[in-house]
C-alpha positions as CSV (number, residue, x, y, z in Angstrom):
1,M,-10.7,8.7,7.6
2,V,-12.5,9.1,4.2
3,K,-13.1,12.8,5.1
4,K,-9.4,13.3,5.4
5,I,-8.5,11.5,2.2
6,V,-11.0,13.3,-0.1
7,P,-9.5,16.8,0.5
8,I,-6.0,15.5,-0.3
9,F,-7.2,14.1,-3.7
10,F,-9.1,17.3,-4.4
11,L,-6.0,19.5,-3.8
12,L,-3.9,17.3,-6.0
13,L,-6.4,17.6,-8.8
14,L,-6.4,21.4,-8.3
15,F,-2.7,21.6,-8.4
16,A,-2.6,19.5,-11.6
17,N,-4.1,22.3,-13.5
18,K,-1.4,24.8,-12.5
19,S,1.2,25.8,-15.1
20,F,4.1,24.3,-13.1
21,S,2.7,20.8,-13.3
22,Q,4.7,18.8,-15.8
23,K,3.0,15.4,-15.4
24,F,-0.2,14.2,-13.8
25,E,-1.8,10.8,-13.6
26,L,-5.1,9.5,-12.1
27,G,-5.7,5.8,-12.3
28,L,-6.6,2.4,-10.8
29,K,-4.3,-0.3,-9.4
30,V,-5.0,-4.0,-8.6
31,G,-2.9,-7.0,-7.9
32,P,-1.8,-9.7,-5.4
33,N,-0.2,-9.3,-2.0
34,F,2.2,-11.8,-0.4
35,A,2.1,-10.8,3.2
36,T,3.5,-12.1,6.5
37,Q,3.9,-10.8,10.0
38,K,6.8,-10.5,12.4
39,L,5.6,-12.1,15.6
40,S,8.1,-11.6,18.5
41,T,7.4,-14.9,20.3
42,I,6.6,-17.1,17.3
43,Q,9.2,-18.4,14.9
44,S,7.3,-20.6,12.4
45,V,5.5,-17.8,10.6
46,Q,4.5,-18.3,6.9
47,S,3.2,-15.8,4.3
48,V,-0.3,-15.7,3.0
49,S,-1.7,-14.3,-0.3
50,G,-4.4,-11.7,-0.8
51,I,-5.3,-8.9,-3.1
52,H,-5.2,-5.1,-3.1
53,F,-7.0,-2.6,-5.3
54,G,-7.8,1.1,-5.3
55,G,-7.0,4.4,-6.9
56,F,-3.9,6.6,-7.2
57,I,-2.8,10.1,-8.1
58,Y,0.6,11.2,-9.3
59,L,1.7,14.8,-9.5
60,K,5.1,15.9,-10.9
61,L,6.5,18.8,-8.9
62,P,8.7,21.5,-10.4
63,V,11.7,19.7,-9.1
64,I,13.4,16.3,-9.8
65,F,10.7,14.2,-8.2
66,G,6.9,14.0,-7.8
67,I,4.4,12.9,-5.2
68,Q,2.2,9.8,-5.6
69,T,-0.5,8.9,-3.2
70,G,-3.7,6.8,-3.2
71,A,-6.0,4.7,-1.2
72,Y,-6.1,0.9,-1.4
73,Y,-8.1,-2.0,0.1
74,S,-5.5,-4.6,1.1
75,E,-5.7,-8.2,2.5
76,Q,-2.8,-9.0,4.8
77,G,-1.9,-11.4,7.7
78,S,0.1,-14.5,8.3
79,E,0.0,-18.2,9.0
80,F,1.7,-19.7,12.0
81,S,1.9,-22.8,14.2
82,I,1.5,-22.9,18.0
83,K,1.9,-26.3,19.7
84,N,1.5,-28.1,16.3
85,I,-1.8,-26.3,15.6
86,I,-1.8,-24.2,12.5
87,D,-3.7,-20.8,12.7
88,K,-4.1,-18.0,10.3
89,N,-4.6,-14.3,10.9
90,S,-6.4,-12.3,8.2
91,L,-6.4,-8.5,8.5
92,D,-8.0,-6.1,6.1
93,Y,-6.7,-2.6,5.7
94,I,-7.3,0.7,3.9
95,N,-3.7,1.8,3.1
96,V,-2.8,5.3,2.2
97,P,0.8,5.7,0.9
98,I,2.4,9.1,0.4
99,L,5.4,8.5,-1.8
100,I,8.2,10.4,-3.5
101,R,8.5,9.2,-7.1
102,N,11.3,9.8,-9.6
103,D,10.9,8.8,-13.2
104,F,13.7,7.4,-15.4
105,G,12.2,7.1,-18.9
106,P,9.5,4.3,-18.7
107,F,10.8,3.3,-15.2
108,N,10.2,4.9,-11.9
109,F,11.5,4.5,-8.3
110,H,9.3,5.4,-5.4
111,F,9.5,5.3,-1.6
112,G,7.9,6.9,1.5
113,P,5.5,6.2,4.4
114,Q,2.2,4.4,4.3
115,F,-0.6,4.8,6.8
116,G,-2.9,1.8,7.4
117,F,-6.4,1.8,8.8
118,L,-7.7,-1.6,10.0
119,T,-11.2,-2.5,8.8
120,N,-11.5,-6.1,9.7
121,A,-9.5,-8.9,11.4
122,F,-10.3,-12.6,12.0
123,S,-8.5,-15.9,12.4
124,D,-9.2,-19.6,11.7
125,S,-9.5,-20.4,15.4
126,I,-11.4,-17.2,16.5
127,N,-13.9,-15.5,14.2
128,N,-13.3,-11.9,15.1
129,I,-9.9,-10.7,16.5
130,K,-10.1,-7.0,15.6
131,N,-10.0,-6.0,19.3
132,Q,-6.6,-7.7,19.5
133,F,-5.0,-5.1,17.2
134,K,-4.5,-1.4,17.0
135,T,-6.7,0.3,14.4
136,R,-3.7,2.1,12.7
137,D,-0.5,0.9,11.1
138,F,2.6,2.7,9.9
139,S,4.9,1.3,7.2
140,L,7.8,2.1,4.9
141,V,7.2,1.5,1.2
142,V,9.9,1.0,-1.5
143,G,9.1,0.1,-5.1
144,I,9.8,0.3,-8.8
145,G,7.4,0.8,-11.6
146,L,7.3,0.3,-15.4
147,R,5.1,2.3,-17.8
148,L,3.5,0.2,-20.6
149,P,1.7,1.2,-23.8
150,A,-2.0,2.0,-23.8
151,R,-1.9,3.6,-20.4
152,F,-1.1,0.4,-18.5
153,G,1.8,-0.1,-16.1
154,L,3.4,-2.6,-13.7
155,S,4.9,-2.1,-10.2
156,V,6.5,-4.1,-7.4
157,R,6.6,-2.8,-3.8
158,Y,8.1,-4.0,-0.6
159,V,6.1,-2.8,2.5
160,R,7.8,-3.1,5.9
161,G,5.7,-2.4,9.0
162,L,7.4,-0.1,11.5
163,K,4.7,-0.1,14.2
164,N,3.7,-2.8,16.6
165,I,0.0,-3.4,15.8
166,S,-0.8,-5.7,18.7
167,D,-2.9,-4.3,21.5
168,P,-0.7,-4.6,24.6
169,N,-3.7,-4.9,26.8
170,I,-4.7,-8.2,25.1
171,L,-1.6,-9.7,23.4
172,N,1.8,-10.2,25.1
173,Y,3.8,-10.2,21.9
174,E,4.6,-7.7,19.1
175,T,3.2,-7.9,15.6
176,K,4.5,-6.1,12.6
177,N,3.1,-6.4,9.0
178,T,5.4,-7.0,6.0
179,M,4.4,-7.7,2.4
180,F,5.3,-7.7,-1.3
181,Q,2.8,-6.2,-3.7
182,F,2.6,-6.8,-7.4
183,S,0.3,-4.4,-9.2
184,I,-1.0,-3.6,-12.7
185,K,-2.3,-0.1,-13.2
186,Y,-4.4,1.7,-15.7
187,S,-4.3,5.5,-16.0
188,L,-7.7,7.1,-16.5
189,I,-6.1,10.5,-17.0
190,Q,-2.6,11.2,-18.2
191,L,-1.3,14.8,-18.6
192,G,2.1,16.0,-19.7
193,I,3.4,12.5,-20.8
194,K,4.8,12.7,-24.3
195,K,3.7,10.2,-26.9
196,K,7.2,8.9,-27.4
197,E,7.3,7.9,-23.7
198,K,4.1,5.7,-24.0
């Protein structure tokens, strides 16, 4: 997985030096997750909190929009009740969103697919449940962002899982991830952003 991500970051860095590039950002993001799961046979599902952090790259294309991608460690899962017994699933992912982003002054709107790679899974009742889930997830991301002074920024994203992550050979119900993400970012590199926009 890492071998696939590194070439993508390298190519975006290379394209950033071309003359058609209007804006380029390389930075870090961190913030809380408020995640839950849609379980097809369980109704009393509650959200859980976690964190996400990682790096991102944004490249403005010579059209209206640009492309933003990155790689983030993300804590997800849900809390639910079965026969009055409360249990909690905790799933850790490396998420790679590939988003179309359009800037409107200091604001931006972004959306696109996200690919998730499961790294760990456990529950309160069973220590290791990674074998109960598929190793890959696929989601749709929709979000808004706000650029702040001193290279900082804020963003809010809604992530809706489109793929059943339950292993059908072990679990007899579907599981889909859903979460809200609140992030603060810091741009290590900013190219092509005018001072009056900061």
